[in-house]
C-alpha positions in Angstrom: 0.1 0.0 0.2 3.3 2.0 0.1 4.1 4.5 -3.2 6.6 3.1 -5.0 8.7 6.1 -4.5 8.8 5.6 -0.8 9.0 1.6 -1.3 12.0 2.0 -3.6 13.9 4.3 -0.7 13.1 1.9 1.9 14.5 -1.0 -0.4 17.4 0.9 -0.6 18.1 1.6 3.0 17.5 -2.1 3.5 20.0 -2.9 1.2 22.4 -0.3 2.2 22.2 -1.4 5.6 22.8 -5.0 4.3 25.8 -4.0 2.5 27.3 -2.6 5.6 26.3 -5.3 8.1 28.2 -7.9 5.3 31.1 -4.9 5.1 31.4 -5.7 9.3 31.3 -9.6 8.8 34.4 -9.3 6.3 36.2 -6.7 7.9 36.2 -9.5 11.0 36.5 -12.4 9.7 39.0 -11.3 6.9 42.0 -11.7 8.5 41.5 -15.7 9.0 39.4 -16.1 6.1 40.9 -15.4 2.4 38.7 -13.1 0.0 38.1 -15.9 -2.1 36.3 -18.4 0.9 34.6 -14.8 1.7 33.0 -14.7 -1.9 32.4 -18.2 -1.7 29.7 -18.1 1.3 28.8 -14.5 -0.1 27.7 -16.0 -3.1 26.4 -19.4 -1.6 24.3 -17.8 1.2 23.1 -15.0 -1.3 22.2 -18.4 -3.7 20.3 -19.9 -0.4 18.2 -16.6 -0.3 17.1 -16.5 -3.6 15.7 -20.2 -4.0 12.4 -19.8 -3.3 12.0 -16.9 -6.0 14.5 -19.2 -8.2 11.6 -22.3 -8.0 8.9 -19.8 -8.1 9.9 -18.9 -11.8 10.6 -22.9 -13.2 13.3 -24.3 -15.3 12.1 -22.8 -18.1 11.9 -19.1 -16.9 15.3 -19.7 -16.0 16.7 -20.6 -19.3 18.9 -17.5 -21.1 19.3 -17.6 -25.1 22.7 -15.2 -23.8 25.0 -17.5 -22.4 27.8 -15.5 -22.9 27.0 -11.6 -21.5 26.0 -14.3 -18.2 29.1 -15.4 -18.1 31.1 -12.3 -19.2 29.4 -10.4 -16.6 30.0 -13.0 -13.5 33.7 -13.3 -14.3 33.8 -9.3 -14.1 31.8 -9.9 -11.0 33.7 -11.9 -8.9 36.8 -10.9 -10.1 35.4 -6.8 -9.1 34.1 -9.0 -5.6 37.6 -10.2 -4.4 38.6 -6.4 -4.8 35.6 -5.1 -3.3 36.6 -8.0 -0.2 40.6 -7.4 -0.3 40.0 -3.8 -0.2 37.5 -4.1 3.0 39.9 -6.1 5.2 43.2 -4.3 4.3 42.5 -0.7 4.4 40.2 1.0 7.5 37.2 0.1 6.4 35.6 3.8 6.0 38.1 4.6 3.1 37.0 1.1 1.6 33.5 2.2 1.6 34.3 5.7 0.3 36.1 4.1 -2.8 33.8 1.4 -3.5 31.2 4.4 -3.5 33.2 5.4 -6.7 31.3 2.6 -8.7 28.3 5.0 -9.3 31.1 7.4 -10.9 32.4 4.9 -13.2 28.9 3.8 -14.3 28.0 7.1 -15.6 30.8 7.2 -17.5 30.8 3.4 -19.2 27.1 4.0 -19.7 27.6 7.5 -21.3 30.5 5.2 -23.6 28.9 1.6 -24.2 24.8 2.6 -24.1 25.4 6.5 -25.3 23.4 7.3 -22.2 22.9 11.5 -22.4 24.2 13.0 -19.1 23.1 16.2 -18.4 26.3 18.9 -17.8 25.1 19.3 -13.9 25.8 15.1 -13.3 29.0 15.5 -15.3 29.6 18.4 -12.6 28.5 15.6 -10.0 30.6 13.0 -11.5 33.9 15.1 -11.7 33.5 16.8 -8.2 33.1 12.8 -7.4 36.2 11.7 -9.1 38.3 14.9 -7.5 37.1 13.8 -4.0 38.5 10.2 -5.0 41.8 11.7 -5.7 42.0 13.8 -2.4 41.0 10.8 -0.8 44.1 8.7 -2.1 46.1 11.4 -1.1 48.6 11.9 -3.8 50.8 13.5 -2.3 51.5 11.0 0.2 52.1 7.4 0.9 49.7 5.5 -1.4 48.5 2.2 -0.1 48.7 -0.2 -3.3 45.4 -2.1 -1.7 43.8 1.7 -2.9 44.3 0.5 -6.4 42.6 -2.9 -5.9 39.5 -1.2 -4.2 39.5 1.6 -6.9 39.7 -1.2 -9.9 37.2 -3.4 -8.2 35.1 -0.1 -8.6 35.6 0.2 -11.8 35.6 -3.6 -13.0 31.5 -3.4 -11.0 30.9 -0.7 -12.9 31.7 -2.2 -16.2 29.1 -4.9 -14.7 26.9 -3.0 -13.8 26.5 -1.9 -17.3 25.9 -5.2 -18.4 23.4 -5.5 -16.2 21.4 -2.7 -18.3 22.5 -4.6 -21.6 21.0 -7.9 -20.5 17.5 -6.4 -19.0 16.3 -6.2 -22.5 15.7 -9.7 -23.0 16.4 -11.1 -19.2 14.2 -10.8 -16.1 16.5 -9.9 -12.6 15.7 -12.9 -11.3 17.6 -14.6 -14.5 20.3 -12.9 -14.2 20.4 -13.0 -10.2 20.3 -16.8 -10.5 23.0 -17.0 -13.2 25.2 -14.1 -11.0 24.7 -16.2 -7.6 25.0 -19.7 -8.8 27.9 -18.8 -11.6 29.8 -17.3 -8.1 29.3 -20.4 -6.5 31.0 -22.5 -9.0 33.6 -19.3 -9.7 35.1 -19.9 -6.0 34.4 -23.5 -5.1 
């Protein structure tokens, strides 16, 4: 009964909270468990949570005619996931989180290049300001932790994977995209 925008805001807040809790677990477990193992559990738990939706869709609705793009997106996302977990473990959590947010900046630029999306002047200004903030955060005048480059690379790689979701959405429903992402992630990290 809630308006769609309010529902969207609540889902976004819930998702943001879930990511924060996830990062706290990764940070606390990351010195004992490798980022590859953490990613395996992330995909495994994500798959288990989504199983009721996959069952409801049925096998015929999970079939895809675009396995190639699912595969490429999966590999990019898995590489990015290990990068994110590595940065969360080895950087201060606030820095890792802030660098992960640069994903949005990279997504805007990649969407313009790949999808030919039109971006207004104000959004370009905000994007440039965001990148300036990233540069300031990285502290180019001082000692730079090499893990910072892992975090930025992961954000950029996830941005490419995000744009691929948009490309896939013309023929693939969200739950089918999630199925191949979650199941594929389990296989990759197994």
